[in-house]
N, C-alpha and C positions, 0 to 999 in steps of 0.2 A: 247391559247388568237385567235381570231379570227383579222385579221387589221378592220381598220376601219379608219374611219374620224376623226383628233380629236375632242375631244369632247365639244359642245359648253350648256355649262349649261347656263339656263334661270332664273335668279332671279329677273327677272324686265317683266315675263309673268308671265299668268296666264292660272292655269294647264291645261285645255283643249286646250287654241290655242298652249301648247307648245309640246303635242299627234299629232295635226296635221302635227306639222312644222315636228315632225320627221317623222311620216308616209309620208307625202309627201316627204322629201328626201331621205328614203331607205326602200321603202312598203314591201319588199319580206322579211326583215331581221328576222325570227324567234329569236320573244322581251324575250318571258315569257311561263314559264310554270306552272303549280302548279296541280298535281294530275290525269293528263292527257296530252293530244298533244301539242306542239308548239305552239303559237300565234303568228304571224308575227305582223310587229305595223300594215301593213292596215288592217289587221282583225281586232287589240282590237279595233283600230280607226272608224270602221264600224258598229262594237259591242255595242260602248258606244254612236255613234249616236243616233244607234235605241232606245237604253234605256233612257238617255235622254230625247229623243221625248215621248217615252211612260211616262215619268213622268211627262214630262210638261201636256201632256196629263193629268194625273191625278189632276192637281191644280199646284204642286211642281213648282215654278219661283223664279224669283231670289227671294233671301232672306229666302226663307220659307226655312224650317227644313228636313231633310229626315236621317231618324233613321237608320242603319245598324246591324240586329243580325245578325250577321253570322258567319261561322267559314272560316279559310281559303278556297280559293275555287277561279273560275279564276272568275265565278259570282261575288264576291266582288272586284276584281282589276278592270272588265269592269265598277263596278260601282265608283269605285275613278273618275276615269275621266268621265262618264256619270252624278252624278250628278252634277259635277263639271261644265261640258258642259250646263247643264240647267239652272243653272244660283242659282241650292241650294245650302246651306250647308248640307253637310254630317256629320254625325253624330255618328262616331262609338263607339258604344257600347259591353263591354266585355258580350260574351255566355252566360259567367256562375253568370252574375247579377240574383237575381229574388227581387221578394216582393219588401222591403222597400228602398231596391238600384237599382233597377229599375225604380222604380215608378219616385225617384226622379228623374235619368237625361231624363228620357223621359216627365217628366213634367213639368221639370227646358226649357229642350231646346225649348221646346213647337210645338216638331215633329208632323207634319200634314202626314205622311206618315212612316210608318215602311216596310224595306223591311227583311226578316227572311226567316229561314227554317222552319219545323214540330216543331223542339224541341220553338220556339220563341215564336209559337202560346198557345202555353200552357203557358210558363213565364207570354203573355202578356193580355192572355185572363181572366183574374180577375185581371187585372187593368183596365182595359177598361172604365168600370162607372169611374172614377176618371183620367179618360184623356181626356175632353172635346176639345184636340185642334185633337188630332188624327181621321184621317177621313178613312182612307185605308190602308193595308195589303198588299203588294204583297210577294206574298209566290216562295221560292224558292225551286225547289221538290216536293217530295208530302210529304201530311201529313198522317196522321194515319190513319185509317178508322173512317168515322163518325167526327171528331173535324174541317174541314173545314166548314162544315153545320152549325155548332154549334156554329160558332168563331163572334162576336154582331159585326162588320165590313165587311164591305164589302171588300174582297178576291178578289185580282188579280193576272194569273199568270207572274209571271217572264221572264216566256219562250214565252210566248203572247209580252211580250212589245220588248223581242231583236231580237224574229220571226216575227217582223213587217216591217222587215225593211228601214223604213222610217226615214226621217232628219228633225235634232230638230228645234225652231225659233232659230235663231241666237239672241245672248245675248252681249249688250256691258258688258265686266267688267275690273277692272282696277288690278293693284296688290295691290290695298290696300281692295279690297274689299274680305268681309270674303267666307272662302275656308269651313274651319272646324272649330268644337267643338270639344275640346280634352279632355275627364274629367279626371281628376284629381285627386287621391286622397291624393296629397303632404302635407294634412295639416291636423290640429286637429278637423275641422270640414268638414260636407257633402259634397262630391264632387263636385269640382266646374269645370266649363266650360271654359278652355283656347279658345281663341278667334285666330284661327291659320289666316292670310292671304291667299290670293294666292302668293303674292311676300316671302311673308316669307318662305312657301309650298317650293315653285320650287327652295330658294336661298340654303337649307340643303344638297341638293348635290354637289350645284356648291361648297362647300367650302370643303366636304371632298373632292373633285375631285383637289381642290388647296393645299390640304395640304400633296396627295397623297400619300390616304387613297388608294382609287383606284383608276385605271389604264383603260385608252379606250381600249374598247372592250374585259372589262371583267364579267367576267363569275361569277353571285354572290351569290350563297347558304343559304339559309338560310329557318330556320323552329320557326321566331317570329311572333304571332299572328297579323292578319289585321287591328285589334282596336289600335297598338298602332303603334306608330312613325316608331318601328324597323323592322316591318313590311311593313311598304305600302311607305316610305321613304329610310329607309339606304338599305334597299332589291334593292325594284321595281323603286323606281327615283333615287338612285345613277344609278343605272343600266340606264338607261334611258339618266339620262345627258353622263353618261361614253360611249352610244352610242357604249352598251355592250347588252349585256341579263342577264334576271335572271330568279331564280331554287328556288321557293320559295313553301315548305311541305306544303300539310295539316296540317298535325301536327309532334313535337317531337318525334323523338324515340331517345335514348342514345345508345341502341343499332346497331341502324342502320344510321346513320349521316353521322358519317365520310362516310362508303362504299356508299352511297347516293351520298354523295359530290364527290366521287371518279366518280362510273359509269358515272352525267352525265357530266362530265368535267371541275366543278370550278373550278375557277382558285381562287375567294377568298371566305371566309367563316362569318357569320356574326350570332352574339345571344348572350346571356344576360351570364354573369361568371357561374352561375346555371350551363347550360346547361355542357358548357365545365366539370364542376368538376363532372358531372351526365358521360358525356364522358370517364371523363379520370375512372373512379370507376368499365371500363367494363373492363375484360381479353384483357392482351393485343395479339398483334398479330403480333407476329414480320415479318412472311412473307405477311401484307397487310398494314400494320399501316402507314406503307411510300413509300406504293405505290398508288401515283397522284398527278398530277399537281397542288398543291392548293400553291400558291407564296404569300399567308398570310391570316391570321385569327384573327377577331376581337371579344372580347370575354369583357365585357361592364360589372358589374368589375370584376378584377382577378388581384390579387394579386401577386408581383414581383416572388415570388419560384413556383407559381404554373405556372406564365409562362414559367418556365424556363422548370417544369415535360415537359409542354403540348408538349414543341417545340422540348425536347426531345425525346419523345414517337412517335411524328408524321411527326420530321423534317420540321415545319412550322412554321416562325417567329409567334409570338403573339401582336397584337398591343390593348392596353386599353388604352391611354393615353388620357382619355375625356373624360370630365363633363357635365353633362344640364340636366335638364328636359325640360317635352311642351311649357313650359315657354319661356325656352332660349334652340335649341338643333341647333349649339353644345354650351358649353359656353366655352370649352378651348377646346386644341385639339396640339397634338404635329405634326409636321410636318416628316410625316413615314420615309421617307427619309435621313434625319439629324438625323442619330445615334450617333453623338453628342450632340443633342441636345436635346434627348428623356431621361427619367427616368422610368426603369418599376415600377412596385409601384405606381406610380404619377396620377393625374388628368391631366399632361400636363403644359402646360406654359398657359400666356395672350394670347385671340386671338387677333388682327388687328380687326377695325371697331364698339370692344364691350370695355365698359370701366371693371376692375374689382375689387372691393376690399373686404377687410377681417374688420366686425368692429365687438367693442364690443355691450353690450346691451342697449348703448348709443349713438351709431350710429356714435362711434367712430375709426380712424383705428388703426387697431394694430401694432404691431411690429414684423419683421420677427423675426418667429419661434411659435407667440403666434398663440394660434387659435382666432379665430374670423368669423362672419358667412359672409357667398357670399353674396354676392349683387353686380348687373349687369343693367350694364345703356350702351344702343347701340348707337353709333355713327353715324349713318345711317337708313334711312329707311327700316321697313319691317324685320329686323334682329331679329326682337321679337315677342312674342305676342300680343296682342292688348287690353290685358284683361281678367278681366273673364266674363262670358256672363249676363248679368241680375245679377249682384253683382256687384255695383257701391260701396259701403263699404268693399268689400273686395279685388276688385282692387286699392282702396285706402290704406290699411290697407301696402300691398303687394308692391304698388311702393311709400314711402314714401318719398320727396327728389328727385323725380327724378330716384330714383332705385329700383330697384328689388330686395327686400328680396327672398332670394331663401330658408332660413329657413335650410341651410345644416351649418354643422361647416367645416372647416377646417383652416389650416397654410403652409403657402406659408416657406421652408428652402430657403438655403442660395445661393441658384443657382436658386432661381424662380419660383421653380416645387410646383405644387399646390398636395397638400396632401388631403384626404376624412378625416375627425376623427369622426362624427359622426351626428343627425339630432337634430337641436335645439328642433323641431317642434316633436308633438306626435303622430309619423308616425315608422307603421312596415313595412317590405318590406318581401313577403313568396310567393314561388315559379316564384317572375318577377314581382310582380305586389307590389303595394300600399297598405296599407292598411290603412286605418282612425281609429283608436282610438274610438275617438268620435263614430265615424258607427255604430264599428261594439259592439259599449256596448252598444249604444240605440238598434241595434237590441238583443241581446241577452236579455235586460232589458225588453220586450213584452214578455215572459215568463211570465205568470199570479205567479209561484213558485217562480220567482227571484227579489227580493229587492235592490238587489242592484249588478254591478256587477264593473272589475275593469281588462284591459285586459293592455297586456305590452309584449314586446322584450325578449327572451332569446338566447342564441348560437345555431346556426341551422349550422349540419354538411358541410352541403352544400354552407356554407359563408353567407347567408342573415340571417334571422330570422326566427323562430317558433315564435308560440305565446299561451302565458298562458292566461287564463281569471283567477281567483279569483271572486268566486261570493259567494253571502250573503243572503239566503232564507229568504224568510218570516218567521216569526214566527211559528213554530210549525210544520214547512212543512221539507218533506224530498221529496228527487229526487235522483231517481238511476241513477248514470251515461248512463248508456245506453241511460236509458228514454232522458236525456241532448244533448246527444249526437245524438239522432232524430232530436230533434227540432236543431240543427243546422243545420243538413244535409238537412231538407226541407225549414230552411230558410236563408240562410247563402253561397255567394260563396264557392266555394268548397278551395278556396285560403285561406282563411278570417277563417272558421272551425280552433277555440284552437286545439293544440294537447297538452297541457296541461290545465287542471283543480285543482283547490284547493279549495274548500270549507272555508269558513273563519264566523269564526260572528259576525265579523265586519269588515268594513275598516278601515286602519290608514290617519284619518286625520288630519290640522291641525285648529289654530283656528278658522280660515272662515270655516270651512268644507270641503275641496278643498283636494279631494284624495292626498295624498304625493305618489305617485308613486315611488319615487325614495327608499323609501323602499319596497315597496313592489320588486323593482328589485333586492336589493342588498339582501331579502330573498332569492330570485330565485326558482331552484326544490326545493321542500321541501319535509320530507318525509311521508306530506301528500296530495303531489303532487300527481294526476294520470294521467300516461301518456297514449291516447287516443290511437297513436298508439300499444303501447305495449300490449294493451287492444281487440286489433284488431276489434277497432275503428277508419274506415277509408273510405272515401270517394273514393270507386273507374273510377276506368277513364270513365267505363261508363254511370258512377252514376253522375260525374261532370254538366251537364246541366240537366233542369227542364225537367223531362216526358210530354207530353199531356195533361194534367188532371188541374181540377178545372176549367173548359170550364163552361159554361150554360148549362143546361139539363141533369150535371154530377153527 
């Protein structure tokens, strides 16, 4: 760990100004690496200035939405600060979205500019006619031969923006202004856009520093995607706040993650619990597993016994006692340095500046030990999201009586530690992604031979969920499993493709014709259930993103 001045987190600043201030204070410090050479603070500041000016030249000014459909790369990191400096609003889009899933986020956000790679051309191209607000596509890298010429919108090369060397027109922003619209699939309905202010974005790393999860001068290593908070904030912004450095991998690979962390001199690693479980499944290497300078690892979520397994093998203490959503991150947090006030396997304790309650279905507080829904309420400005974009009804429903209703059930133990129980809302989590059952069911039911479908979670060996689809075919119809899988593969994000399928004659419903999913969950994996993985029907890593196809003229 390199020496550095005491960190000065900036919860009261706007994102672009924060980078400018840090670059002015320590311009030559190597700050971030993502699939290439180290980039100093001064270089990141300069490159993001040029891209900000380019975006302004395309008409993306204060309040305009710029959608980003990119895998991890230095261009994405530059764009985070460039969009903020232009005064525009970043809309990070999961790179695996396609079809109706992608259309929903681009249409509802009203993005006027999309920044994407060659794959994104193929994802966005077929949707352009249904996206009247979209005016320009900024292409990062190359596109397959002929695809750029067939794209139905003006195409601008990202390299031209960054290489211009221009300075942006200064904009006046406050911490209350909108910085990011982060879409989440945390409910039963279509994904909603969480409105993230500059102040909220910049406050998150300040909290992790205050609670001793990261130290001054830290080198943080991770492989979380930039289209999530975990890549943008918990890795890159935490490094900025700690006046340290960040190494963000282009992709997660369990076989090389720990070796890369050792190679780059990481002092802290961060990721989701499923990553840690995949790492633990690799063959032990007694000569190398403990050969590193890593001070601590953050894996969220992770059970107490699995934390012990990771620590025993790699000699690295594990932090996992945190809870939150895009709407409020973090919602709970244990003080990392206070071992007497930590409890492995819990979500930590309540935090300053934030009220937390557990309530029953009537919003009445439940006693210690009883399960209730987590409700959160900020005590200070910019401690939580500002509501759901373009969704006043959803905002009002989630914010009843001034409390944010998370849809997650938990219980307090006698020592005040919070323990997660389950999701109250009908949502699944797979491959580190939330999957809305309503959204997934609507997509599957677009198949002309599917009359009805219900999806639900089944346990996964990785500690998250696998997805089972219970499908009712139209009368007199037959549909081979491989044909259904081909439809899944062409229309669904890879992480939402069900692993299990069972054809049923009808779905169990109640007197009001609502599907009784608890009946399906109790049935679980039956003799009539087909395991697509066992049948060799799997979306390969190289197939996860849509090919450049479906463009006009093809």
